[in-house]
N, C-alpha and C positions, 0 to 999 in steps of 0.2 A: 312246460306243463308239469313235469316232475318236480321242478323247484317250487311251484305253487303248492302242490300237494304236500311236499316236505315242510313248507312254512306253516301250512294249516295244521298239519299233524303236530309240529313242534309247539304251535300256539295252544292247541287243545291240551297237550300234556302239561305245558307250563302253567296254564290257567287252572287246571285241576289240582296241580301241586300247591298253588298258593291260595286255594279256596279257603275261605274262612270256615272254621268249625261251627256247627249249629247243633243246638239241643232241640229234640222233638220231645215235648212234655205231653204225656197222654193223661187225660182226666175223664172222670165219669160224673155226670150231674144227674142225681136221682132224688126226686121229691124235694128239691130245694137245697140239697146238700152236695157240695163239690168235693170229690175225692181224687187224690193223686194216684195214678195207676203205675206208670213206668216212664223211664227216660231212655232216649236213644241219642247217640252222638253220631253225626254224619258230617262229611266235608263238603258242604254247600253253603252258599251265602244266603242271608235272610234279607228280604225286602221289608223295610220298616214301614208300617202303616201309620200315617199321621193324619187322621181326620180332623177337620177344623171345627165341625159342629157336633154337638152331643146328639145322639140318636138312640132311640129305644130298640133299634135293630142290632145294636152292637153290645158286646160284652167287653168291658175295659179291663185290662190286666196290668198290674204294676208289680215289678220285682224290686225288692229292697235288700240291703245289707246293713245290719245294725241300725235299722230304722231310717236309713237314708235311701231314697229311690235311686236305682241304678239303670232301670230300663222300663219302658211301658209300650203297650201296643193295644190295638183294638181288633177284635174278630167278630164276625157275624154271630149273633146269639145262636148257639147250636140247637137250642130247643125249638126255635121258630122255623116252621115249615110252611112253604107256600106251594099249593098244588093246583094244577089246572088239568081239567079232563073234559072230554066231549060228552054231551048229553045224548040220549037216543035220537033226538031230533036234529043233532048236528051242531047245536050251539055250544059255546064254550062256557064251562063253569069254573069258578075259582073258589078256593077255600084256604084260609089261613088257620094254622093250628099251633098251639104251644104244647110240645111234648112234655110228659112228666119226667122222662129220663132220656139222656143222650150222652154218647161218648164223643169226645173232641180232643184235638191236639193244638198246641201252640208251639210255633217255631221261635226260638230266641237265639241270638248269637252267643257263642261260648267265649266271650271276651271280658267277662266280669264275674265276680263272686256274688252270690245271692243266698240269703237264708230264709226269705219269706216271699210268698206270692199272694197278692191281694186281688180279688175279683170285685168289680164295681159295676153298677147299673145306674142309669139316669133316674133321678127323682121324677115321679109321675107329674106330667104337665110342665116340666121344665125343659124347654128347648132353647139353647143358645150356644154361642161359641165357647170352645175351651179357652180357659184363661192361660195366656202365655207365661211360661216360666213358673208355673204353679204345678206341683206334683198332683197326680190324679187323686191321691188320697186326701188332698186338701181342696179339691174343686168343690164349689158350693152346690153344683148341680148333680153330683154323683154321690151314691152311698155304697158302703161296703156290704156285699152279700156273703163274703167268705174270705178267710185267710188260712193259708196252709204253710206250715214250715217246709222248707225245701233246702237241699244242699247242692248248689251249683258252684263249680269252681272254674275259674278262667283257664282256658287252654292256650298254650303259647302258639 
């Protein structure tokens, strides 16, 4: 039993030692304007989100270096809120809202350099699959809602 505990402890220590570095990028979205707030580096891995279909529920993010895309991801639109609450008679009511301002973060691996981050949304009424091997900024169903200069450096 002690051998098993030792192996588990060794595995946990080894796994955390080799964990990929990750940047947490914090933003504020206020009245249609996205602003970079802060960056934090932690030693955890990032699960890459690769949706196949365009959805107005997502905010698409592309990082680039010298105009060349190096990473992309999609997150739930931080301004969209779905609330459910009981009525006095016990029935359930639902309400969807779009907030005027919201703070949000994006996790990206720290294994590339990037000098720009671009935020994209789907064009109204355009629902289809993402085009394979086409950068987000060149997808015909997405449009840019903001670009921010950023300074990310790959960590060894």
